[in-house]
Structure formats: structure tokens, C-alpha cells
SEVEX-598782 format. One record per residue (C-alpha): residue number from 1; x, y, z. Coordinates in pm, whole numbers. Example, Ala and Ser with C-alpha at 12.3 -4.5 7.8 and 13.67 -1.06 7.14 Angstrom:
<1,<1230,-450,780>>
<2,<1367,-106,714>>
//
This chain:
<1,<0,0,0>>
<2,<137,340,-98>>
<3,<141,573,200>>
<4,<342,869,328>>
<5,<415,1176,118>>
<6,<323,1011,-211>>
<7,<-24,930,-75>>
<8,<-71,1278,71>>
<9,<47,1433,-257>>
<10,<-202,1227,-457>>
<11,<-489,1298,-215>>
<12,<-403,1653,-112>>
<13,<-144,1903,-225>>
<14,<147,1771,-433>>
<15,<496,1827,-294>>
<16,<838,1688,-367>>
<17,<960,1393,-164>>
<18,<1277,1191,-147>>
<19,<1129,846,-116>>
<20,<831,618,-166>>
<21,<673,467,146>>
<22,<506,128,110>>
<23,<334,-82,375>>
<24,<386,-447,290>>
<25,<253,-776,426>>
<26,<581,-953,355>>
<27,<654,-1308,469>>
<28,<996,-1472,507>>
<29,<906,-1708,222>>
<30,<875,-1411,-18>>
<31,<1217,-1260,56>>
<32,<1408,-1456,-215>>
<33,<1164,-1338,-485>>
<34,<1195,-978,-367>>
<35,<1573,-999,-372>>
<36,<1566,-1151,-720>>
<37,<1338,-873,-848>>
<38,<1582,-601,-739>>
<39,<1937,-709,-821>>
<40,<2271,-531,-840>>
<41,<2414,-331,-1007>>
<42,<2091,-132,-1059>>
<43,<1956,-177,-706>>
<44,<2085,-220,-354>>
<45,<1870,-433,-127>>
<46,<2023,-593,182>>
<47,<1892,-939,276>>
<48,<2000,-874,635>>
<49,<1796,-554,656>>
<50,<1487,-735,525>>
<51,<1518,-1015,781>>
<52,<1582,-765,1061>>
<53,<1275,-564,959>>
<54,<1063,-879,956>>
<55,<1197,-982,1297>>
<56,<1132,-638,1451>>
<57,<827,-537,1246>>
<58,<1008,-227,1129>>
<59,<1127,-112,786>>
<60,<1397,-164,525>>
<61,<1511,33,220>>
<62,<1554,-38,-148>>
<63,<1795,195,-327>>
<64,<1786,256,-700>>
<65,<2157,302,-763>>
<66,<2103,430,-1119>>
<67,<1850,706,-1045>>
<68,<1910,766,-675>>
<69,<1554,685,-572>>
<70,<1465,514,-244>>
<71,<1173,298,-137>>
<72,<1097,248,232>>
<73,<922,-85,292>>
<74,<729,-73,620>>
<75,<635,-417,750>>
<76,<264,-446,832>>
<77,<233,-477,1210>>
<78,<-49,-636,1412>>
<79,<-130,-296,1566>>
<80,<-504,-223,1522>>
<81,<-452,101,1326>>
<82,<-200,-59,1090>>
<83,<-436,-351,1024>>
<84,<-736,-121,975>>
<85,<-562,110,732>>
<86,<-415,-180,534>>
<87,<-759,-341,509>>
<88,<-907,-8,392>>
<89,<-650,53,118>>
<90,<-803,154,-213>>
<91,<-714,42,-564>>
<92,<-660,361,-763>>
<93,<-552,440,-1118>>
<94,<-316,726,-1199>>
<95,<-254,754,-1571>>
<96,<-140,401,-1670>>
<97,<-41,297,-1317>>
<98,<-267,110,-1073>>
<99,<-171,119,-708>>
<100,<-309,28,-368>>
<101,<-332,364,-192>>
<102,<-390,452,170>>
<103,<-739,600,212>>
<104,<-767,973,265>>
<105,<-877,921,626>>
<106,<-589,687,703>>
<107,<-341,918,532>>
<108,<-457,1204,754>>
<109,<-437,987,1064>>
<110,<-94,847,979>>
<111,<40,1197,913>>
<112,<-102,1323,1245>>
<113,<50,1025,1427>>
<114,<390,1095,1265>>
<115,<353,1462,1355>>
<116,<295,1372,1720>>
<117,<574,1112,1729>>
<118,<821,1353,1568>>
<119,<756,1624,1821>>
<120,<541,1841,1597>>
<121,<664,1817,1237>>
<122,<497,2099,1043>>
<123,<555,1908,718>>
<124,<353,1610,847>>
<125,<82,1840,982>>
<126,<54,2037,655>>
<127,<27,1713,456>>
<128,<-263,1602,680>>
<129,<-427,1944,660>>
<130,<-412,1955,279>>
<131,<-560,1604,244>>
<132,<-838,1708,483>>
<133,<-910,2024,281>>
<134,<-907,1855,-61>>
<135,<-1102,1544,44>>
<136,<-1334,1710,299>>
<137,<-1672,1630,141>>
<138,<-1587,1263,93>>
<139,<-1428,1193,433>>
<140,<-1573,948,685>>
<141,<-1568,1186,981>>
<142,<-1692,924,1228>>
<143,<-1402,695,1138>>
<144,<-1160,986,1167>>
<145,<-1289,1096,1508>>
<146,<-1275,743,1646>>
<147,<-913,693,1540>>
<148,<-812,1047,1642>>
<149,<-910,950,1997>>
<150,<-748,606,1979>>
<151,<-422,746,1836>>
<152,<-424,1031,2088>>
<153,<-390,1308,1831>>
<154,<-685,1519,1948>>
<155,<-493,1850,1970>>
<156,<-364,1810,1615>>
<157,<-713,1716,1492>>
<158,<-859,2026,1658>>
<159,<-588,2235,1492>>
<160,<-677,2089,1150>>
<161,<-1041,2179,1199>>
<162,<-945,2531,1304>>
<163,<-698,2597,1023>>
<164,<-872,2418,736>>
<165,<-991,2633,450>>
<166,<-1301,2450,333>>
<167,<-1490,2596,39>>
//
């Protein structure tokens, strides 16, 4: 599932980013196929980092050595929010590319959570705010309010509602 700044750019206000964030339900059995799909010299993908990420339910990187791009693979965790947002991912088409994209609500929530965890990142907050503004009429506000409480991001949610410029 595409998440992070790519998701917020597609659902809100586009901005430049240095990487692609993907949430993946990766199993140990699939690691050899992943490694085979991204081989040197064009890519750098460490088998050790993949296994460590699977063991610790964290993340690993894929580097495109030719173009300098980076993909962050976030391992799907059993945390309720991670499971809910992964289940709610949406199949979307952008030009000739089909992707599984984080929903607008879950993109807002993830950005607010990252904002809180980072000590108040304005970049994360602005991403959430812009998705809220662009998607406002189509948002499931009950879902948002429930997860705002559960993720303990109420002050940031209140700030979004105060600062949002809704037409």
C-alpha cells in the first residue's frame, strides 16, 4: 500500500519527496523473490535488513543506484490502526499505473501520528491538513474521530479543523 508523502500528494497538495513509502505484508518465504526482483548493479537491497525488519516489524530500504531513488518498505504490524488502514487501502488508477493507496482518512491519521511522534513536524501536519481540505466532502468523519481518539492526536485534529480552509 502506498502511504506517506506520495499518498498525501495524490490525495491533497502535491509536494516533492525523497522516497516512496510502502506498507507491505511480507513473509519470510517471499524474501528470495523480492531480492531476485531487485538485483545489483541497478539496485541495492540488503537481505540482512529485510530479515531484521521482519523480525522487529520495522522497515527496510531499497535503493535505485542508477536514479538515486529510495523505497521504504514498512512491514505491516499487528497494531489495530496498521491492520485497519491496510484493510481499507483503495485500488486507484493514476494515468497508466494502478496502485493500492492509503485512504484519505488513514493518510490524515498516519500523518497526524507521525507529527505527534516527531515532536510536531509541520511538514507532516501540513500534509494532513491539505488532504483534509481537498477530500473534505468525501471523508468518513466518524471513522476519523474514532481513530483520532485512539491514536491520541486530538490537539492536532482540533488544529486541523481550526486551520482548514473548506470551500
